[in-house]
N, CA, C and O atoms as a DFTB+ gen file, in Angstrom:
776 C
 N C O
     1  1     -22.118       0.767      -4.780
     2  2     -21.025       0.542      -5.701
     3  2     -21.039       1.643      -6.768
     4  3     -22.087       1.945      -7.339
     5  1     -19.898       2.226      -7.026
     6  2     -19.791       3.306      -8.000
     7  2     -19.708       2.702      -9.402
     8  3     -18.948       1.761      -9.631
     9  1     -20.494       3.246     -10.343
    10  2     -20.441       2.719     -11.708
    11  2     -19.039       2.860     -12.311
    12  3     -18.301       3.796     -12.003
    13  1     -18.702       1.910     -13.172
    14  2     -17.367       1.866     -13.803
    15  2     -17.059       3.170     -14.553
    16  3     -15.928       3.653     -14.500
    17  1     -18.056       3.748     -15.255
    18  2     -17.844       4.996     -15.998
    19  2     -17.444       6.131     -15.061
    20  3     -16.606       6.964     -15.405
    21  1     -18.051       6.158     -13.868
    22  2     -17.717       7.193     -12.889
    23  2     -16.288       7.035     -12.406
    24  3     -15.576       8.026     -12.247
    25  1     -15.856       5.793     -12.167
    26  2     -14.484       5.532     -11.719
    27  2     -13.492       5.960     -12.799
    28  3     -12.478       6.589     -12.499
    29  1     -13.786       5.617     -14.061
    30  2     -12.897       5.999     -15.164
    31  2     -12.814       7.518     -15.273
    32  3     -11.729       8.069     -15.458
    33  1     -13.959       8.201     -15.158
    34  2     -13.977       9.662     -15.212
    35  2     -13.175      10.254     -14.057
    36  3     -12.419      11.206     -14.247
    37  1     -13.337       9.692     -12.861
    38  2     -12.594      10.156     -11.688
    39  2     -11.093       9.993     -11.897
    40  3     -10.320      10.909     -11.613
    41  1     -10.682       8.834     -12.392
    42  2      -9.260       8.585     -12.638
    43  2      -8.717       9.570     -13.664
    44  3      -7.635      10.127     -13.480
    45  1      -9.464       9.788     -14.745
    46  2      -9.023      10.724     -15.787
    47  2      -8.908      12.144     -15.244
    48  3      -7.935      12.847     -15.517
    49  1      -9.907      12.554     -14.474
    50  2      -9.894      13.900     -13.893
    51  2      -8.725      14.076     -12.941
    52  3      -8.030      15.091     -12.985
    53  1      -8.504      13.082     -12.075
    54  2      -7.374      13.170     -11.135
    55  2      -6.047      13.242     -11.872
    56  3      -5.168      14.020     -11.503
    57  1      -5.902      12.431     -12.913
    58  2      -4.650      12.438     -13.677
    59  2      -4.411      13.791     -14.326
    60  3      -3.287      14.294     -14.312
    61  1      -5.452      14.387     -14.892
    62  2      -5.315      15.706     -15.528
    63  2      -4.958      16.761     -14.496
    64  3      -4.056      17.569     -14.718
    65  1      -5.664      16.760     -13.363
    66  2      -5.385      17.751     -12.315
    67  2      -3.955      17.637     -11.816
    68  3      -3.270      18.649     -11.663
    69  1      -3.490      16.399     -11.555
    70  2      -2.131      16.230     -11.045
    71  2      -1.082      16.573     -12.092
    72  3      -0.025      17.108     -11.756
    73  1      -1.363      16.269     -13.371
    74  2      -0.372      16.615     -14.390
    75  2      -0.312      18.124     -14.583
    76  3       0.754      18.667     -14.872
    77  1      -1.456      18.816     -14.424
    78  2      -1.464      20.278     -14.546
    79  2      -0.740      20.928     -13.379
    80  3      -0.051      21.933     -13.555
    81  1      -0.890      20.365     -12.201
    82  2      -0.255      20.963     -11.023
    83  2       1.216      20.573     -10.935
    84  3       1.970      21.133     -10.139
    85  1       1.623      19.592     -11.772
    86  2       3.017      19.126     -11.798
    87  2       3.496      18.677     -10.420
    88  3       4.679      18.787     -10.099
    89  1       2.581      18.178      -9.620
    90  2       2.928      17.739      -8.276
    91  2       2.160      16.476      -7.931
    92  3       0.938      16.422      -8.077
    93  1       2.876      15.469      -7.477
    94  2       2.220      14.244      -7.048
    95  2       1.579      14.452      -5.686
    96  3       2.101      15.210      -4.868
    97  1       0.447      13.784      -5.428
    98  2      -0.194      13.943      -4.123
    99  2       0.691      13.396      -3.008
   100  3       1.374      12.385      -3.171
   101  1       0.660      14.085      -1.881
   102  2       1.400      13.671      -0.691
   103  2       0.370      13.254       0.363
   104  3      -0.671      13.891       0.528
   105  1       0.689      12.178       1.062
   106  2      -0.190      11.617       2.093
   107  2       0.603      11.520       3.386
   108  3       1.789      11.190       3.379
   109  1      -0.064      11.810       4.495
   110  2       0.565      11.557       5.791
   111  2      -0.224      10.462       6.503
   112  3      -1.451      10.511       6.588
   113  1       0.506       9.480       7.010
   114  2      -0.075       8.425       7.847
   115  2       0.420       8.694       9.259
   116  3       1.609       8.551       9.546
   117  1      -0.488       9.080      10.130
   118  2      -0.133       9.337      11.531
   119  2      -0.351       8.060      12.328
   120  3      -1.428       7.466      12.280
   121  1       0.682       7.639      13.063
   122  2       0.565       6.451      13.902
   123  2       0.920       6.820      15.326
   124  3       1.422       7.913      15.589
   125  1       0.660       5.916      16.231
   126  2       1.004       6.179      17.626
   127  2       2.513       6.188      17.851
   128  3       2.970       6.608      18.914
   129  1       3.302       5.729      16.864
   130  2       4.764       5.771      16.975
   131  2       5.384       6.933      16.211
   132  3       6.580       7.193      16.347
   133  1       4.590       7.635      15.410
   134  2       5.098       8.759      14.630
   135  2       4.459       8.815      13.253
   136  3       3.621       7.981      12.909
   137  1       4.865       9.810      12.469
   138  2       4.250      10.074      11.167
   139  2       5.089       9.518      10.016
   140  3       6.319       9.489      10.069
   141  1       4.383       9.081       8.982
   142  2       4.988       8.582       7.748
   143  2       4.391       9.402       6.605
   144  3       3.170       9.490       6.475
   145  1       5.249      10.002       5.778
   146  2       4.777      10.801       4.650
   147  2       5.097      10.080       3.347
   148  3       6.209       9.594       3.143
   149  1       4.092      10.020       2.465
   150  2       4.208       9.300       1.193
   151  2       3.975      10.230       0.021
   152  3       3.262      11.227       0.133
   153  1       4.579       9.897      -1.095
   154  2       4.275      10.525      -2.375
   155  2       3.686       9.442      -3.265
   156  3       4.251       8.354      -3.385
   157  1       2.542       9.742      -3.896
   158  2       1.874       8.782      -4.761
   159  2       2.089       9.162      -6.229
   160  3       2.329      10.328      -6.541
   161  1       2.001       8.171      -7.132
   162  2       2.285       8.381      -8.548
   163  2       1.062       8.084      -9.416
   164  3       0.973       7.003      -9.998
   165  1       0.115       9.029      -9.514
   166  2      -1.118       8.784     -10.275
   167  2      -0.905       8.630     -11.777
   168  3      -1.698       7.961     -12.440
   169  1       0.133       9.226     -12.323
   170  2       0.365       9.085     -13.760
   171  2       0.841       7.673     -14.104
   172  3       0.539       7.156     -15.180
   173  1       1.578       7.060     -13.196
   174  2       2.110       5.723     -13.450
   175  2       1.137       4.620     -13.027
   176  3       1.035       3.592     -13.697
   177  1       0.422       4.829     -11.918
   178  2      -0.493       3.811     -11.369
   179  2      -1.853       4.448     -11.074
   180  3      -2.251       4.535      -9.913
   181  1      -2.572       4.897     -12.113
   182  2      -3.800       5.668     -11.882
   183  2      -4.904       4.931     -11.135
   184  3      -5.576       5.529     -10.295
   185  1      -5.106       3.658     -11.416
   186  2      -6.190       2.910     -10.770
   187  2      -5.877       2.707      -9.288
   188  3      -6.736       2.913      -8.430
   189  1      -4.655       2.305      -9.000
   190  2      -4.267       2.020      -7.617
   191  2      -4.255       3.293      -6.778
   192  3      -4.729       3.289      -5.641
   193  1      -3.720       4.381      -7.326
   194  2      -3.700       5.656      -6.597
   195  2      -5.118       6.161      -6.360
   196  3      -5.437       6.598      -5.254
   197  1      -5.974       6.109      -7.381
   198  2      -7.360       6.569      -7.213
   199  2      -8.077       5.761      -6.137
   200  3      -8.842       6.317      -5.349
   201  1      -7.834       4.458      -6.099
   202  2      -8.438       3.604      -5.079
   203  2      -7.970       4.020      -3.682
   204  3      -8.786       4.187      -2.776
   205  1      -6.652       4.187      -3.510
   206  2      -6.112       4.560      -2.203
   207  2      -6.653       5.925      -1.774
   208  3      -7.044       6.103      -0.620
   209  1      -6.678       6.887      -2.698
   210  2      -7.193       8.219      -2.364
   211  2      -8.682       8.177      -2.021
   212  3      -9.144       8.960      -1.191
   213  1      -9.420       7.293      -2.634
   214  2     -10.841       7.165      -2.278
   215  2     -10.987       6.673      -0.838
   216  3     -11.834       7.171      -0.097
   217  1     -10.173       5.706      -0.442
   218  2     -10.191       5.266       0.955
   219  2      -9.889       6.434       1.889
   220  3     -10.529       6.593       2.928
   221  1      -8.905       7.250       1.506
   222  2      -8.518       8.394       2.341
   223  2      -9.633       9.437       2.366
   224  3     -10.066       9.858       3.439
   225  1     -10.101       9.858       1.180
   226  2     -11.105      10.929       1.089
   227  2     -12.429      10.571       1.743
   228  3     -13.115      11.447       2.271
   229  1     -12.795       9.298       1.713
   230  2     -14.079       8.858       2.289
   231  2     -13.915       8.334       3.715
   232  3     -14.832       7.718       4.259
   233  1     -12.749       8.577       4.322
   234  2     -12.472       8.150       5.705
   235  2     -12.676       6.653       5.912
   236  3     -13.084       6.224       6.991
   237  1     -12.399       5.873       4.901
   238  2     -12.575       4.424       5.003
   239  2     -11.465       3.755       5.812
   240  3     -11.590       2.592       6.195
   241  1     -10.379       4.485       6.071
   242  2      -9.305       3.932       6.892
   243  2      -9.526       4.201       8.389
   244  3      -8.648       3.904       9.199
   245  1     -10.673       4.753       8.761
   246  2     -10.954       4.955      10.192
   247  2     -10.856       3.617      10.919
   248  3     -11.507       2.646      10.535
   249  1     -10.041       3.572      11.967
   250  2      -9.843       2.341      12.724
   251  2      -8.747       1.450      12.166
   252  3      -8.514       0.356      12.680
   253  1      -8.066       1.913      11.112
   254  2      -7.000       1.104      10.508
   255  2      -5.798       0.988      11.441
   256  3      -5.606       1.810      12.338
   257  1      -5.003      -0.040      11.214
   258  2      -3.801      -0.288      12.007
   259  2      -2.697      -0.829      11.099
   260  3      -2.951      -1.282       9.983
   261  1      -1.471      -0.771      11.608
   262  2      -0.422      -1.630      11.072
   263  2      -0.511      -2.900      11.905
   264  3      -0.432      -2.847      13.132
   265  1      -0.673      -4.030      11.250
   266  2      -0.963      -5.263      11.979
   267  2      -0.021      -6.423      11.661
   268  3      -0.035      -7.439      12.356
   269  1       0.788      -6.281      10.627
   270  2       1.640      -7.410      10.226
   271  2       3.039      -6.908       9.913
   272  3       3.207      -5.873       9.269
   273  1       4.044      -7.646      10.373
   274  2       5.435      -7.344      10.051
   275  2       6.087      -8.621       9.544
   276  3       5.975      -9.684      10.156
   277  1       6.768      -8.494       8.419
   278  2       7.463      -9.647       7.848
   279  2       8.950      -9.323       7.882
   280  3       9.404      -8.332       7.310
   281  1       9.690     -10.177       8.562
   282  2      11.135     -10.001       8.693
   283  2      11.829     -11.249       8.155
   284  3      11.182     -12.260       7.881
   285  1      13.136     -11.170       8.009
   286  2      13.876     -12.342       7.516
   287  2      13.757     -13.528       8.463
   288  3      13.929     -14.675       8.050
   289  1      13.463     -13.255       9.735
   290  2      13.434     -14.311      10.746
   291  2      12.063     -14.941      10.978
   292  3      11.979     -15.956      11.670
   293  1      10.978     -14.375      10.424
   294  2       9.660     -14.935      10.760
   295  2       8.927     -15.536       9.554
   296  3       7.698     -15.514       9.493
   297  1       9.695     -16.073       8.596
   298  2       9.116     -16.723       7.414
   299  2       9.700     -18.121       7.247
   300  3      10.314     -18.408       6.219
   301  1       9.525     -18.984       8.221
   302  2      10.202     -20.275       8.180
   303  2       9.861     -21.139       6.968
   304  3      10.705     -21.916       6.523
   305  1       8.660     -21.028       6.423
   306  2       8.264     -21.893       5.311
   307  2       8.478     -21.291       3.937
   308  3       8.097     -21.895       2.934
   309  1       9.076     -20.119       3.869
   310  2       9.209     -19.439       2.584
   311  2      10.650     -19.449       2.086
   312  3      11.570     -19.063       2.807
   313  1      10.833     -19.895       0.847
   314  2      12.164     -19.848       0.239
   315  2      12.545     -18.418      -0.136
   316  3      13.720     -18.052      -0.099
   317  1      11.536     -17.604      -0.499
   318  2      11.774     -16.226      -0.918
   319  2      11.425     -15.298       0.237
   320  3      10.249     -15.062       0.516
   321  1      12.432     -14.778       0.901
   322  2      12.237     -13.917       2.069
   323  2      12.001     -12.475       1.632
   324  3      12.619     -11.991       0.683
   325  1      11.096     -11.796       2.341
   326  2      10.840     -10.380       2.113
   327  2      10.832      -9.660       3.458
   328  3      10.807     -10.289       4.516
   329  1      10.852      -8.329       3.396
   330  2      10.709      -7.513       4.601
   331  2       9.737      -6.382       4.310
   332  3      10.012      -5.513       3.482
   333  1       8.580      -6.397       5.005
   334  2       7.541      -5.381       4.835
   335  2       6.799      -5.183       6.156
   336  3       6.873      -6.009       7.066
   337  1       6.079      -4.054       6.229
   338  2       5.054      -3.887       7.255
   339  2       3.728      -3.724       6.511
   340  3       3.680      -3.107       5.447
   341  1       2.659      -4.277       7.073
   342  2       1.373      -4.248       6.386
   343  2       0.339      -3.559       7.251
   344  3       0.309      -3.732       8.469
   345  1      -0.522      -2.762       6.593
   346  2      -1.573      -2.050       7.305
   347  2      -2.865      -2.031       6.528
   348  3      -2.941      -2.480       5.385
   349  1      -3.887      -1.493       7.185
   350  2      -5.206      -1.373       6.580
   351  2      -6.277      -1.722       7.584
   352  3      -6.103      -1.530       8.787
   353  1      -7.385      -2.234       7.086
   354  2      -8.552      -2.529       7.919
   355  2      -8.502      -3.902       8.564
   356  3      -9.305      -4.194       9.449
   357  1      -7.574      -4.752       8.139
   358  2      -7.290      -6.069       8.693
   359  2      -8.294      -7.139       8.285
   360  3      -7.902      -8.279       8.037
   361  1      -9.553      -6.809       8.209
   362  2     -10.608      -7.781       7.928
   363  2     -10.930      -7.776       6.433
   364  3     -11.276      -6.731       5.882
   365  1     -10.822      -8.926       5.774
   366  2     -11.116      -9.009       4.342
   367  2     -12.550      -8.604       4.019
   368  3     -12.818      -8.097       2.929
   369  1     -13.462      -8.818       4.940
   370  2     -14.873      -8.496       4.707
   371  2     -15.311      -7.258       5.493
   372  3     -16.476      -7.153       5.876
   373  1     -14.404      -6.335       5.733
   374  2     -14.707      -5.130       6.503
   375  2     -15.783      -4.309       5.786
   376  3     -15.735      -4.178       4.563
   377  1     -16.751      -3.755       6.523
   378  2     -17.820      -2.984       5.868
   379  2     -17.329      -1.721       5.154
   380  3     -18.035      -1.193       4.295
   381  1     -16.135      -1.228       5.490
   382  2     -15.603      -0.034       4.825
   383  2     -14.772      -0.381       3.579
   384  3     -14.306       0.515       2.877
   385  1     -14.590      -1.678       3.309
   386  2     -13.799      -2.094       2.157
   387  2     -14.556      -1.841       0.856
   388  3     -15.766      -2.048       0.770
   389  1     -13.818      -1.393      -0.146
   390  2     -14.364      -1.183      -1.480
   391  2     -14.154      -2.449      -2.322
   392  3     -13.387      -3.330      -1.935
   393  1     -14.828      -2.538      -3.463
   394  2     -14.609      -3.700      -4.345
   395  2     -13.153      -3.769      -4.816
   396  3     -12.474      -2.743      -4.876
   397  1     -12.674      -4.958      -5.146
   398  2     -11.302      -5.116      -5.636
   399  2     -11.061      -4.312      -6.920
   400  3     -11.984      -4.012      -7.677
   401  1      -9.785      -3.979      -7.129
   402  2      -9.403      -3.186      -8.298
   403  2      -8.545      -4.012      -9.256
   404  3      -8.009      -5.058      -8.890
   405  1      -8.430      -3.520     -10.484
   406  2      -7.564      -4.134     -11.500
   407  2      -6.116      -4.075     -11.015
   408  3      -5.687      -3.088     -10.416
   409  1      -5.394      -5.121     -11.277
   410  2      -3.990      -5.206     -10.879
   411  2      -3.102      -4.440     -11.861
   412  3      -3.105      -4.731     -13.058
   413  1      -2.342      -3.462     -11.358
   414  2      -1.377      -2.723     -12.170
   415  2       0.016      -3.251     -11.822
   416  3       0.542      -2.958     -10.748
   417  1       0.603      -4.017     -12.716
   418  2       1.881      -4.652     -12.437
   419  2       3.023      -3.642     -12.472
   420  3       2.885      -2.554     -13.029
   421  1       4.144      -4.012     -11.874
   422  2       5.326      -3.145     -11.926
   423  2       5.860      -3.044     -13.348
   424  3       6.515      -2.061     -13.699
   425  1       5.588      -4.043     -14.161
   426  2       5.986      -3.982     -15.568
   427  2       5.228      -2.870     -16.289
   428  3       5.786      -2.189     -17.149
   429  1       3.937      -2.686     -15.931
   430  2       3.117      -1.626     -16.528
   431  2       3.503      -0.245     -15.998
   432  3       3.594       0.714     -16.764
   433  1       3.729      -0.150     -14.692
   434  2       3.907       1.159     -14.052
   435  2       5.362       1.615     -13.978
   436  3       5.638       2.815     -13.985
   437  1       6.276       0.682     -13.910
   438  2       7.680       1.041     -13.716
   439  2       8.031       1.376     -12.277
   440  3       9.165       1.762     -11.996
   441  1       7.079       1.237     -11.361
   442  2       7.335       1.519      -9.946
   443  2       7.761       0.216      -9.279
   444  3       6.950      -0.695      -9.109
   445  1       9.013       0.131      -8.907
   446  2       9.554      -1.101      -8.346
   447  2       9.467      -1.114      -6.821
   448  3       9.293      -0.072      -6.189
   449  1       9.589      -2.286      -6.252
   450  2       9.517      -2.465      -4.807
   451  2      10.890      -2.204      -4.173
   452  3      11.564      -3.113      -3.689
   453  1      11.267      -0.936      -4.199
   454  2      12.509      -0.482      -3.577
   455  2      12.213      -0.113      -2.120
   456  3      11.055      -0.090      -1.703
   457  1      13.263       0.173      -1.355
   458  2      13.111       0.579       0.043
   459  2      12.124       1.742       0.145
   460  3      12.316       2.777      -0.494
   461  1      11.073       1.576       0.943
   462  2      10.090       2.634       1.154
   463  2       8.936       2.642       0.179
   464  3       8.059       3.498       0.296
   465  1       8.892       1.724      -0.784
   466  2       7.764       1.669      -1.722
   467  2       6.503       1.256      -0.971
   468  3       6.555       0.408      -0.081
   469  1       5.368       1.861      -1.334
   470  2       4.065       1.429      -0.814
   471  2       3.367       0.667      -1.934
   472  3       3.414       1.069      -3.096
   473  1       2.721      -0.434      -1.572
   474  2       2.134      -1.331      -2.547
   475  2       0.861      -1.949      -1.973
   476  3       0.606      -1.870      -0.772
   477  1       0.075      -2.560      -2.841
   478  2      -1.180      -3.172      -2.421
   479  2      -1.002      -4.645      -2.092
   480  3      -0.398      -5.394      -2.859
   481  1      -1.530      -5.053      -0.950
   482  2      -1.578      -6.472      -0.598
   483  2      -2.682      -7.122      -1.437
   484  3      -3.670      -6.476      -1.789
   485  1      -2.504      -8.392      -1.747
   486  2      -3.505      -9.091      -2.558
   487  2      -3.354     -10.589      -2.394
   488  3      -2.363     -11.076      -1.849
   489  1      -4.351     -11.309      -2.873
   490  2      -4.253     -12.760      -3.019
   491  2      -3.902     -13.017      -4.487
   492  3      -2.723     -13.131      -4.823
   493  1      -4.893     -13.108      -5.355
   494  2      -4.634     -13.236      -6.785
   495  2      -4.662     -11.875      -7.450
   496  3      -5.083     -10.901      -6.827
   497  1      -4.222     -11.777      -8.710
   498  2      -4.311     -10.512      -9.430
   499  2      -5.767     -10.034      -9.503
   500  3      -6.670     -10.817      -9.800
   501  1      -5.981      -8.763      -9.233
   502  2      -7.332      -8.210      -9.272
   503  2      -8.125      -8.412      -8.002
   504  3      -9.349      -8.285      -8.020
   505  1      -7.451      -8.731      -6.877
   506  2      -8.164      -8.921      -5.601
   507  2      -7.834      -7.842      -4.571
   508  3      -8.377      -7.876      -3.466
   509  1      -6.961      -6.884      -4.898
   510  2      -6.575      -5.859      -3.920
   511  2      -7.747      -4.931      -3.614
   512  3      -8.500      -4.536      -4.504
   513  1      -7.881      -4.596      -2.338
   514  2      -8.925      -3.653      -1.908
   515  2      -8.238      -2.462      -1.224
   516  3      -7.833      -1.517      -1.900
   517  1      -8.103      -2.499       0.100
   518  2      -7.490      -1.379       0.809
   519  2      -6.291      -1.745       1.663
   520  3      -5.704      -0.875       2.306
   521  1      -5.917      -3.016       1.681
   522  2      -4.767      -3.425       2.486
   523  2      -3.487      -3.074       1.730
   524  3      -3.378      -3.322       0.530
   525  1      -2.531      -2.501       2.435
   526  2      -1.309      -2.036       1.792
   527  2      -0.095      -2.450       2.603
   528  3      -0.214      -2.825       3.769
   529  1       1.075      -2.379       1.978
   530  2       2.307      -2.671       2.704
   531  2       3.406      -1.722       2.259
   532  3       3.340      -1.130       1.181
   533  1       4.414      -1.588       3.106
   534  2       5.570      -0.735       2.840
   535  2       6.810      -1.616       2.888
   536  3       7.003      -2.386       3.829
   537  1       7.648      -1.491       1.864
   538  2       8.875      -2.286       1.773
   539  2       9.952      -1.756       2.713
   540  3      10.181      -0.550       2.804
   541  1      10.599      -2.672       3.402
   542  2      11.758      -2.354       4.236
   543  2      12.960      -2.951       3.499
   544  3      13.178      -4.162       3.527
   545  1      13.734      -2.088       2.843
   546  2      14.789      -2.561       1.951
   547  2      14.214      -2.872       0.581
   548  3      12.995      -2.906       0.410
   549  1      15.077      -3.096      -0.390
   550  2      14.636      -3.435      -1.743
   551  2      14.073      -4.853      -1.762
   552  3      14.659      -5.769      -1.185
   553  1      12.927      -5.027      -2.432
   554  2      12.226      -6.317      -2.464
   555  2      11.896      -6.706      -3.909
   556  3      10.721      -6.711      -4.275
   557  1      12.892      -7.031      -4.742
   558  2      12.630      -7.345      -6.145
   559  2      11.740      -8.568      -6.350
   560  3      11.123      -8.695      -7.408
   561  1      11.655      -9.459      -5.387
   562  2      10.804     -10.642      -5.550
   563  2       9.317     -10.276      -5.537
   564  3       8.473     -11.122      -5.831
   565  1       8.985      -9.014      -5.199
   566  2       7.598      -8.561      -5.210
   567  2       7.219      -7.891      -6.531
   568  3       6.052      -7.563      -6.747
   569  1       8.204      -7.685      -7.419
   570  2       7.954      -7.084      -8.731
   571  2       7.409      -8.140      -9.697
   572  3       7.413      -9.332      -9.390
   573  1       6.943      -7.694     -10.859
   574  2       6.514      -8.614     -11.920
   575  2       7.640      -9.592     -12.213
   576  3       8.803      -9.205     -12.334
   577  1       7.279     -10.859     -12.326
   578  2       8.273     -11.889     -12.577
   579  2       8.976     -12.373     -11.325
   580  3       9.753     -13.326     -11.381
   581  1       8.714     -11.727     -10.185
   582  2       9.346     -12.109      -8.924
   583  2       8.853     -13.445      -8.419
   584  3       7.817     -13.945      -8.856
   585  1       9.601     -14.019      -7.497
   586  2       9.319     -15.374      -7.020
   587  2       8.409     -15.443      -5.793
   588  3       8.107     -16.539      -5.323
   589  1       7.967     -14.303      -5.264
   590  2       7.176     -14.359      -4.037
   591  2       5.808     -15.017      -4.251
   592  3       5.326     -15.736      -3.377
   593  1       5.182     -14.775      -5.404
   594  2       3.884     -15.387      -5.711
   595  2       4.015     -16.334      -6.891
   596  3       4.731     -16.032      -7.845
   597  1       3.335     -17.477      -6.844
   598  2       3.428     -18.424      -7.964
   599  2       2.919     -17.848      -9.283
   600  3       3.348     -18.295     -10.347
   601  1       1.998     -16.851      -9.240
   602  2       1.461     -16.297     -10.487
   603  2       2.440     -15.356     -11.190
   604  3       2.201     -14.959     -12.331
   605  1       3.535     -14.997     -10.523
   606  2       4.600     -14.156     -11.099
   607  2       4.124     -12.769     -11.538
   608  3       4.815     -12.097     -12.303
   609  1       2.952     -12.334     -11.063
   610  2       2.422     -11.011     -11.430
   611  2       2.903      -9.914     -10.490
   612  3       2.700      -8.733     -10.771
   613  1       3.529     -10.278      -9.395
   614  2       4.015      -9.292      -8.440
   615  2       2.876      -8.542      -7.775
   616  3       1.720      -8.961      -7.823
   617  1       3.223      -7.429      -7.155
   618  2       2.262      -6.593      -6.448
   619  2       2.217      -5.219      -7.106
   620  3       3.088      -4.885      -7.909
   621  1       1.210      -4.423      -6.769
   622  2       1.004      -3.121      -7.412
   623  2       1.558      -1.993      -6.548
   624  3       0.856      -1.460      -5.689
   625  1       2.822      -1.630      -6.779
   626  2       3.418      -0.483      -6.090
   627  2       2.836       0.791      -6.685
   628  3       2.566       0.853      -7.885
   629  1       2.638       1.824      -5.837
   630  2       2.005       3.042      -6.349
   631  2       2.546       4.319      -5.731
   632  3       1.992       5.392      -5.967
   633  1       3.617       4.235      -4.942
   634  2       4.201       5.424      -4.343
   635  2       5.394       5.048      -3.493
   636  3       5.843       3.902      -3.502
   637  1       5.908       6.031      -2.750
   638  2       7.052       5.754      -1.873
   639  2       7.042       6.690      -0.667
   640  3       6.431       7.759      -0.685
   641  1       7.736       6.255       0.373
   642  2       7.915       7.065       1.579
   643  2       8.923       8.167       1.267
   644  3       9.994       7.900       0.721
   645  1       8.578       9.398       1.613
   646  2       9.540      10.493       1.455
   647  2      10.006      11.020       2.811
   648  3      10.957      11.799       2.882
   649  1       9.342      10.599       3.881
   650  2       9.764      10.966       5.230
   651  2       9.137       9.969       6.206
   652  3       7.949       9.658       6.112
   653  1       9.951       9.472       7.145
   654  2       9.405       8.590       8.168
   655  2       9.808       7.135       8.041
   656  3       9.171       6.272       8.647
   657  1      10.850       6.833       7.269
   658  2      11.297       5.424       7.199
   659  2      11.774       4.946       8.562
   660  3      11.737       3.747       8.839
   661  1      12.224       5.863       9.421
   662  2      12.604       5.469      10.776
   663  2      11.389       4.928      11.537
   664  3      11.521       4.015      12.352
   665  1      10.204       5.494      11.269
   666  2       8.968       5.013      11.916
   667  2       8.600       3.637      11.352
   668  3       8.183       2.752      12.099
   669  1       8.753       3.459      10.042
   670  2       8.479       2.156       9.416
   671  2       9.364       1.086      10.054
   672  3       8.887       0.005      10.401
   673  1      10.651       1.389      10.207
   674  2      11.585       0.421      10.789
   675  2      11.258       0.157      12.267
   676  3      11.428      -0.959      12.758
   677  1      10.791       1.192      12.960
   678  2      10.395       1.010      14.370
   679  2       9.170       0.103      14.469
   680  3       9.102      -0.750      15.354
   681  1       8.208       0.281      13.571
   682  2       7.024      -0.589      13.550
   683  2       7.451      -2.033      13.297
   684  3       6.939      -2.956      13.930
   685  1       8.387      -2.225      12.372
   686  2       8.828      -3.582      12.047
   687  2       9.489      -4.276      13.236
   688  3       9.510      -5.505      13.300
   689  1      10.028      -3.500      14.181
   690  2      10.718      -4.076      15.349
   691  2       9.780      -4.431      16.507
   692  3      10.212      -5.039      17.487
   693  1       8.509      -4.060      16.403
   694  2       7.581      -4.282      17.512
   695  2       7.280      -5.763      17.696
   696  3       7.418      -6.551      16.761
   697  1       6.862      -6.147      18.925
   698  2       6.589      -7.564      19.210
   699  2       5.496      -8.139      18.301
   700  3       4.451      -7.523      18.087
   701  1       5.768      -9.326      17.779
   702  2       4.815      -9.970      16.876
   703  2       4.828     -11.475      17.115
   704  3       5.831     -12.051      17.534
   705  1       3.689     -12.089      16.836
   706  2       3.583     -13.549      16.904
   707  2       3.101     -14.029      15.546
   708  3       2.050     -13.600      15.068
   709  1       3.865     -14.919      14.923
   710  2       3.516     -15.428      13.594
   711  2       3.235     -14.288      12.610
   712  3       2.274     -14.345      11.842
   713  1       4.065     -13.271      12.639
   714  2       4.022     -12.089      11.771
   715  2       2.971     -11.057      12.178
   716  3       2.934      -9.981      11.582
   717  1       2.135     -11.327      13.144
   718  2       1.074     -10.384      13.510
   719  2       1.447      -9.630      14.779
   720  3       1.767     -10.226      15.808
   721  1       1.399      -8.287      14.678
   722  2       1.803      -7.433      15.796
   723  2       0.904      -7.644      17.005
   724  3      -0.312      -7.782      16.874
   725  1       1.517      -7.666      18.180
   726  2       0.801      -7.781      19.455
   727  2       1.361      -6.741      20.416
   728  3       2.411      -6.966      21.016
   729  1       0.679      -5.603      20.576
   730  2      -0.585      -5.193      19.944
   731  2      -0.342      -4.562      18.569
   732  3       0.791      -4.257      18.197
   733  1      -1.428      -4.376      17.836
   734  2      -1.346      -3.667      16.559
   735  2      -0.981      -2.208      16.812
   736  3      -1.231      -1.672      17.892
   737  1      -0.388      -1.574      15.805
   738  2      -0.030      -0.158      15.897
   739  2      -1.169       0.662      15.293
   740  3      -1.491       0.519      14.113
   741  1      -1.768       1.515      16.107
   742  2      -2.918       2.312      15.652
   743  2      -2.495       3.352      14.633
   744  3      -1.483       4.034      14.795
   745  1      -3.294       3.460      13.577
   746  2      -3.175       4.554      12.613
   747  2      -4.233       5.565      13.033
   748  3      -5.429       5.294      12.921
   749  1      -3.805       6.724      13.514
   750  2      -4.758       7.701      14.037
   751  2      -5.358       8.582      12.951
   752  3      -6.432       9.156      13.132
   753  1      -4.650       8.690      11.801
   754  2      -5.165       9.525      10.708
   755  2      -4.372       9.229       9.436
   756  3      -3.161       9.008       9.477
   757  1      -5.077       9.231       8.316
   758  2      -4.444       9.242       7.003
   759  2      -5.104      10.361       6.221
   760  3      -6.324      10.373       6.057
   761  1      -4.296      11.309       5.733
   762  2      -4.900      12.429       4.997
   763  2      -3.954      12.929       3.914
   764  3      -2.742      12.722       3.965
   765  1      -4.564      13.604       2.916
   766  2      -3.796      14.251       1.871
   767  2      -3.264      15.556       2.436
   768  3      -4.005      16.319       3.055
   769  1      -1.977      15.811       2.224
   770  2      -1.406      17.072       2.725
   771  2      -1.009      18.007       1.592
   772  3      -0.674      19.165       1.841
   773  1      -1.038      17.522       0.340
   774  2      -0.739      18.388      -0.797
   775  2      -1.027      17.659      -2.074
   776  3      -0.841      18.213      -3.158
């Protein structure tokens, strides 16, 4: 486990480097159906971006998949419908998982769950590790104050898709049972490209 002071120093250093370069980090997620390119916002969501980049830099997403698709038609018990695809290591107790991070709300960051937003999956606030999801269409119920979770804290969005929404939509169309893809879509690589 990395000491808290080291994490704070890392976040500060990353924020300074990105603000000096005037460029947000770009990530490519390669899947067996095609590539998805993301832009992350470290100035707005420093803790969440640093966590995601640590998973990428330390190859902790090795073996990751897109495994869950939520559509308007597969949420029979939910009054608040959403549309997302979810990926990551799948197992809550995966040996490559890092400790949970502080929850950065959309109220704090200003990054809303619009079409193509990438955000952290979680149970309660402060439980997110490496599982993430991508919004298909605008999903305001996932923002702070939204109705998707009883705690009204929303989810921690930290970037957006800049290329490959067609791949996201294709993943969402794949066969699934009770929201879980059969088979899962392999993520062959996640890396920083700039």
